[in-house]
C-alpha positions in Angstrom: -173.7 -27.8 -21.8 -175.9 -29.5 -24.4 -175.6 -27.8 -27.8 -172.1 -26.3 -27.0 -168.9 -27.3 -28.7 -166.3 -28.9 -26.5 -163.5 -27.6 -28.8 -160.0 -28.3 -27.5 -161.1 -30.1 -24.4 -158.6 -32.8 -23.4 -159.9 -36.3 -23.0 -159.3 -36.3 -19.2 -161.4 -33.2 -18.8 -164.2 -34.5 -20.9 -164.2 -37.9 -19.1 -164.4 -36.1 -15.7 -167.9 -35.0 -16.6 -168.9 -38.6 -17.3 -170.5 -40.9 -14.7 -167.7 -43.0 -13.2 -169.4 -46.3 -14.2 -169.5 -45.2 -17.9 -166.2 -43.3 -18.0 -163.8 -46.3 -18.4 -166.0 -47.8 -21.2 -166.2 -44.5 -23.1 -162.4 -43.9 -22.8 -161.9 -47.4 -24.2 -164.2 -46.7 -27.1 -162.4 -43.5 -27.9 -158.9 -44.9 -27.6 -159.9 -47.8 -29.9 -161.3 -45.3 -32.4 -158.0 -43.4 -32.4 -156.0 -46.5 -33.0 -158.1 -47.9 -35.9 -159.5 -44.7 -37.3 -163.0 -46.1 -37.5 -166.2 -44.2 -36.5 -167.4 -44.8 -33.0 -170.8 -44.6 -31.2 -171.3 -44.7 -27.4 -174.1 -43.9 -25.0 -173.2 -42.7 -21.5 -174.4 -40.7 -18.5 -173.0 -37.5 -17.2 -172.3 -36.8 -13.6 -175.2 -35.1 -11.8 -175.3 -31.4 -12.4 -177.8 -28.6 -12.1 -180.2 -30.4 -14.5 -179.5 -33.8 -13.0 -177.9 -36.8 -14.8 -178.1 -36.5 -18.6 -177.9 -39.5 -21.1 -175.9 -38.7 -24.2 -175.1 -40.5 -27.4 -171.7 -39.6 -28.9 -171.0 -40.4 -32.5 -167.9 -39.4 -34.4 -164.4 -40.2 -35.6 -161.0 -39.8 -34.0 -157.9 -38.9 -35.9 -154.2 -38.4 -35.1 -152.5 -35.4 -36.7 -149.6 -36.8 -38.7 -147.5 -33.7 -38.1 -148.0 -33.2 -34.3 -149.3 -36.6 -33.2 -152.1 -34.8 -31.4 -155.4 -36.7 -31.3 -158.6 -35.0 -32.3 -162.2 -36.1 -32.2 -165.0 -34.8 -34.3 -168.6 -35.8 -34.0 -172.0 -35.2 -32.7 -173.6 -35.5 -29.2 -177.3 -36.2 -28.9 -179.1 -35.7 -25.6 -181.2 -38.8 -25.0 -182.4 -37.8 -21.5 -186.0 -37.3 -22.4 -186.1 -40.8 -24.1 -184.7 -42.4 -20.9 -187.4 -40.9 -18.6 -190.2 -43.2 -17.7 -192.8 -43.2 -20.4 -196.1 -41.5 -19.5 -199.1 -41.6 -21.7 -198.9 -42.2 -25.4 -199.8 -38.5 -25.8 -196.9 -37.4 -23.6 -194.5 -39.7 -25.6 -195.7 -38.2 -28.9 -195.3 -34.7 -27.5 -191.7 -35.5 -26.4 -191.0 -36.9 -29.8 -192.4 -33.8 -31.6 -190.3 -31.6 -29.3 -187.1 -33.6 -30.2 -188.0 -33.2 -33.9 -188.2 -29.5 -33.4 -184.8 -29.4 -31.6 -183.2 -31.3 -34.5 -184.9 -29.1 -37.1 -183.5 -26.0 -35.4 -180.1 -27.5 -35.3 -180.3 -28.4 -39.0 -181.4 -24.8 -39.9 -178.3 -23.5 -38.1 -176.0 -26.0 -39.8 -177.3 -25.7 -43.3 -176.8 -21.9 -43.4 -173.0 -22.3 -43.6 -173.2 -24.8 -46.5 -174.5 -22.2 -49.0 -176.8 -24.8 -50.6 -180.2 -23.0 -51.3 -182.1 -26.2 -52.3 -181.0 -28.0 -49.1 -181.9 -24.9 -47.1 -185.4 -24.9 -48.6 -185.9 -28.5 -47.8 -184.8 -28.0 -44.2 -187.2 -25.0 -44.0 -190.1 -27.2 -45.3 -189.3 -29.9 -42.7 -189.2 -27.2 -40.0 -192.6 -25.9 -41.0 -194.1 -29.3 -41.1 -192.7 -30.1 -37.6 -194.2 -26.8 -36.4 -197.6 -28.0 -37.7 -197.1 -31.3 -35.9 -196.2 -29.5 -32.6 -199.3 -27.3 -33.0 -201.5 -30.3 -33.5 -200.0 -31.9 -30.4 -200.5 -28.8 -28.3 -204.1 -28.4 -29.5 -204.8 -32.0 -28.5 -203.4 -31.4 -25.0 -205.7 -28.5 -24.3 -202.7 -26.1 -23.9 -203.0 -22.7 -25.4 -201.2 -22.3 -28.8 -199.9 -18.9 -29.9 
């Protein structure tokens, strides 16, 4: 489910996918954010699925619709699973970091398109190209074939 929007998912359904030990804490963070309107940030584990347990960081803001009273949450979720795995060699860690940079660059490219801001789009493209060069350097250094 990483990278997918959870639009319209009720809190109980979302919390059902969270590891039981983390669920109560996450629910408390979200309920407090609804009450005070301040941004929140929380890290938690998902329940084991096909890809195993995932570590996520959720950042956002909760609001209550004045007309309906419905609570909504908007924010971002970051998959931290790779960071939580035991660190291998320094080279492996650098490769993981470069891969995460590439993931974020791809996400930025997708998001900036809707803003209709050509200067920002050019900057994101430049960052993506530089990250591509970094990935290529890492792959060359690992002895893996680069296409």
